[in-house]
N, C-alpha and C positions, 0 to 999 in steps of 0.2 A: 531508572537503573541503566537501561540500554543507552540512553543519551549520554550518561556519565561515562560509560565504557567507551563509546564512540569519541567523546571529548578527549579522554585520556589517550586513546589510540591516535587521534589527530595531532595531539600535542607531541607524541613520540615521533610521528612522521614529520612534523614541522621541524623538530630538532635535527633529524637527518637531512631535511631539505636545506636548512640554514647552515649546516656544518661547513660547507665550502666557503662561506662568507663570514662566519663567526666562530672563531676558535674557542671562545668562552663556552658556547653552547656545546661544542664537541667535548670539551673538558667535563662539563656537567654530565653528559651522557656516559662518558667513561667511568666517572665516579659512581653514577647511579647503577651501572651494570655491576661494578665491583661490590657495592653495598648490597644489592639484591642477591647476588651469588653468595656473599658471606652470610646473609640472613638465612638463606635456604640451607647453607652448610650448618648453621646453628640449629635449625629445625631438624636436620638429619641427626646431629649429635643428641638432641633432645629425645628423638625417637629411640635410639639404641640405649641411651642412658636411663630412660624411664620405662622401658619395657617391663622390667621387673615389678613395677608398681601394680600392674594389672595381672601379670601371669606368674609371678614367683611362687605363690602358694599352690596354684594348680599344677605347676611343674614339680614342685617339691613333694606333693602327695601322690603324684602319678595320675591325677585326674586327666591330664592332657600330656601327650608327648611333647618334648621341648620344641621341635620344629613346627608341629601342629599349633602349639600355643602361640608362637610368635607370628605365624601366618594369620591366625584368627585375630590376634590383637592388631596387626597391621591393617587388616580389612576394616575393622570397626573404628580404628583411629581415622582412617580415610573418610568414613561416613560421618563421624562425629565432628570433624573439622568444618563441615558445612551447616551444622545445626544452630550455631550461635556466633555472634560477632561482638557481644557485650564486652568480653575480656579484651578483645583486640582494641576496642575504643578506649578502654582504660589504659592500656599500654601506650597507644598512640598519642594520647593527650594528657595522661595523668602523671608522667614522670619528668620529662624534659619540659621546661617552661618555654613554649613556643613564642610567647610575647616578647622574650628577650632577644629574639633573632628576627631580622627582617629577611624572610625567605625570598623576597623578590630581588634583593641585592646581594645577599650573603647565603644563598642556598648551599654552596659547597661546604661552608663552615658547619652547618647543621648536619650534613651528610657525613663529614669527618667524625663528628661526635657519635652519630649512630653507628658508623663503621667500627670505630675503635671500641665502642661499648660491646658490640657483637664479638669482637676478637677476645675481649676479656671473658665473656661468657663461654665461648667455645673452648678456650684453653683450660679454664677451670673444669668444664664438663669432661674433657678428655683426661685430665690429670686425675680426677676423682674416679672416673671409670677405670683407669689403670690401677688405682689403689683398691678398687672394689667397694668404694664408699658411696652409699645412696644419698648424695647431697642434692640440693634443689637446683634444677636447671633454671627455674624461674628466677631464683635469687641470684644465680650467676649472671643472667641477662640483665636484671635490674641493677646489680652491683656495677657491672661494666658500664652501663649507661650513666649511672650516677657519677662514677669516677671521671669519665670523659667530660661530662657536662660541668662538673665542678672546676676542673682545670681550664676548660675552654671559656666558660661564661662567668664563673664565680658561684658563690653561695646561692644567689638568686636564680641560677640556671636550673635548679631542681625544685619541683613542686613538693615540698616537704610534707604538707598535709595529705597529699595524695599518697605519698610513700608510706606515711604512718597509717592511714586508714585502710589502704588497699594492699599493703605488703607486710608491714611489721606486725600489726595487730592480728591478721589472719595467720601469720607464721607462728606466733606465740600460742594462739588459741587452737588452731586446727589439729595439731598432733595430740593435744590433751583431750579435746572433744572426741577425736577419732578413737583414742585409746579407751575412753570411758564407754562409748557406744559399743565398740567391738568387744570389750570385756563383758559388758552386760549381755550382749547378744550371744557370746560364747557360753556363758553360764546358763542362759535360758535354753540354748540348743542342746547342751549336754543333759540338762535336767529333763527336758521334754522327751529326748531320744533314749533315755536310760533303759526303758523296758525293751527296746528293739534289739534284736540280735546283731552282733558286731558285723557279720558279713553283709547283712541286709542294710545296716546303718551306713557302712562305708560306701556301698554301691549307690545308695540314694544320694548321699552327700557329694559324691564325685560328680553326679549329674548336676546337683545344685551349684557346685563350684564352677562348672563350665558356664552356667547361666550368669552367676555373679561376676566372674572374671570377664565375661563378654560385656556386661553392663559397665564394669570398671574401665575397660578399653574404650568404650563409647564415650564415657565421661572424660577420659584423658584427652580424647580428640577435641571435645567441646571446650576444653580449658587450655591445654598446652599449645596446640596448633595456632590458637588465636593470638598468642603472644608474638609470634613471628609475623603474623599478618599485621599486627599493630606497628611493628618496627618497619616493615616495608612501606606501609602507609605513611609513616613519618618521613621516610626517604623520598617518596613520591611528592609529598607536600613540599619538602625542601627543594626538589628539582623544579617545582612549578607545574608538575603534571596534574596535581590535584589541589583542591582547597581543603582546609582543615575540617570543614563540615560536610565534605562529600562522603558518599558511601564507599566501602571497600570494594574495589573491582573484583569481578569473578575470577580473572586470571590469577590474582593474588591468592584468593582462597584455594583455587585448584593447585597452584604450585606448592603452597605450604602444606596442603593435605597430602600430596604425593611425597614430599620430602620427609615428613614425619613418619608416614607409612613405610617408606623404604628403610629408614633408620630402624624402625621397630622390627621389621622383618629380619634384619640382620642379627638382631638379638644382642642385648647388652649382657652377655653371659656372666660377667664378673659381678654386676649389680644383682642380677637374678639370684646368683648363688648366695650372696650376703643376705638378701631379704628372705629367701626361701629356706636356707639352712643355718645361717649364722646367728640370727637373733633368737629364734625359737624353732624347735623341731615341730613343724606344723602338721596337725592331723586334719582330715577332711572336714569335720564340723567347724574347726577353727578357721579353715580357709573360707568357708561359706560366710561366716560371721564377719571376718576381716574384710573380704572383698565387698560384701553388701554394705557395710558401714562406710567404706571408702567411697564407693560409687554414690551413695546418697549425699554425702557431704560435698563431693566435688561437683555434682550436678546442681546442687543448691547454690554453690558459690558461682558457678558459670552463669546461672540465671540472674544473679545480682551484680555481675560484672567484676567480681573479685578474682584477681590473678593469683589463685591459690596454688601453693606448692603441692603437686600430687605426691611427691616423694615424702613430704612431711606427713601427709594424711595416711598414705599406705603404710609407712613405717610405724606410725602411731597405732594403726589398726592391728598390724601384726603383733606388736608388743602387747597391746590390749588383749589379743586372743590368747597369749601365753598367760597373762594375769588372770583371765577368766576361766581357765581350765585347771582344775585341781591336779597338782602333781607335775605340771608342765615346767620344764627348765627354761628360764630366761637367761641368756648370756649377757649379763650387764656390761661386761667389758666391751663387747662388740657394740652394744647400744650406746655406751659412753663415747667411743670413738666416732660413732655416727653423729651424735649430738654436737661434738666438737667441730666436725665438718660443717654442720648446719650453721654454727655460730660464726665461723670464719669465712663462709662462702661469699656473703655479700661484700665485706671489706676487702677480701683477697681479690675478687673479680674487679672491684672498684680500683684497686691499685694497678692491676694489669691494664684496665681501660684508660686510666690516667697516664700511665707510662707510654702506652702505644699511641695515645693522642699526642703526647709531647714529641715522640719520634716522628710521627706523620707530619705534624705541624712544622716541626723544625726542618725536616727535609724539604717540605714545600717552600718554606721561607728561604732556605739555602739555595735551592735550584731555581726559584722564581716561577714555579709551576703550582698547579693545584691537584696533581694526581700522582706525582712521583712518590710522595710520602705514603699514599694509600697503597700503591703497588708494592712498595718495599715492605710495609707492614703485612700485606697479604702474603708475600713470599716468606716472611719470617713465620707467619702462622702455619703455612703448609709445612715448613721444615720442622718446626717444633712438634706438630701433630704426627708427622712421619716418624720422628725419633721416638715419641712415646709409644706409637704402635709397634715399632721394632722391639722396644723394650718389653712390651707385653707378650711377645712371642717366646720369651725365655720361660714363662710360666703360663702357658696357654690354657684358657678355660673356654670350652665350647659346649655344644649340645651333648657330646659324649660323656663328659665328666661333671656337668653342672650340678647333678644331684648326688655326687659322691659324698662320703662321710666328711663331716666338718672337722678340720684339723685346727684346734684352738690355738696351737703354738704359731703356726705359719699362715693359717687361713687358706691353705691350699686344698685343691680338690684331690680326693683320693678315689680313683676308679674302683669298681667292684673287683676287677682283676687284681689290682694292686693290694686291696684290702685282703683278698683271699690268699695272695702270696705271703703277705705279712703274717697272717694267721697260721699258715702252714709252717712257716719258718719258726714262729714262736712255739708251736706244738713240737716240732722236731727238737728244738733246744731244750724244752721241758722234759722230753723223753730221754734225752742224752744226759 
């Protein structure tokens, strides 16, 4: 391991040393830096987009205060990122067909594919966050990579069997299995706890929620942080810094762990609100069952190297907790919009990945360079993300209003103060 790290370090030093004599190597370094930064940006968006997968139920039931919940989740994501690399290997070698590209002579071409695939994933993550839709960050990334690889290499540029076995099949089965396990667990929990007094029951289950939500955060780190590690590994192979059978360097693990932890700490409040309040009004026993089911499924998938969507699992578990509790209200309209987002995530991100590859490749060909296209696409990415963030400020959701009453019409947060004011106004009108 140490020798490989030293080898990678020496390779980077050699690139700097040769830069004065070899402009091509300098170009490769520029592209590599852009790709790594974009990959870490995706990891960051993955963090705040998927925070709700672990902490939405705990926040909704009051088991944890919102800011405490995201801080705890960020810490455990950081730890979880170092526990496994099986998913990273699946991403790094199971999507793009590396045999179709000679990285020794055409490394920049592979890096452009990786870069534009990441752009597709980031843009879809930010858009669905803006809309408060808990779509899959994993599928956004995979869709972006598939789209860019298709237009760059052709149909053979994608390892379709790997996509089918490690992406499509888990995507179909995981929410169904999660819903069944969670519904069964919820039914059992309520049945066993029926004789217990309500106050004691809720106090005990709140403590249980903290434990299961923590386990879910740890599981999220073992799965989702690995995906970005795999992408950076792919870029390092393309640059010639690593071979395809090398181990993932420690600095890649650390950088990805920190990026996803920081994103998680900022809190994806819009997604948290939809998962915690929009699908089902979650009670503490439901939260324990949902988080426990999600954590078990995700940890199992990480062990076998399956790049599972934590969003699909968590959403399925929350839905199942509503089905397993007698008298619980399931908002099927919200669930339906969420499923539609799941279905279009991969193709939508693929289209963005394909279009940005065409832009990047076209500008490189027009200017006779190998980095103008990447820099232009990177600038467009920053602009679009900034515009979507500005738009989000018109209807801001944060720690102060994330647990407000759900407005079925608008999906907007209603703070306690606003709700009280509305009630007072209604009373005054009724009295007059």
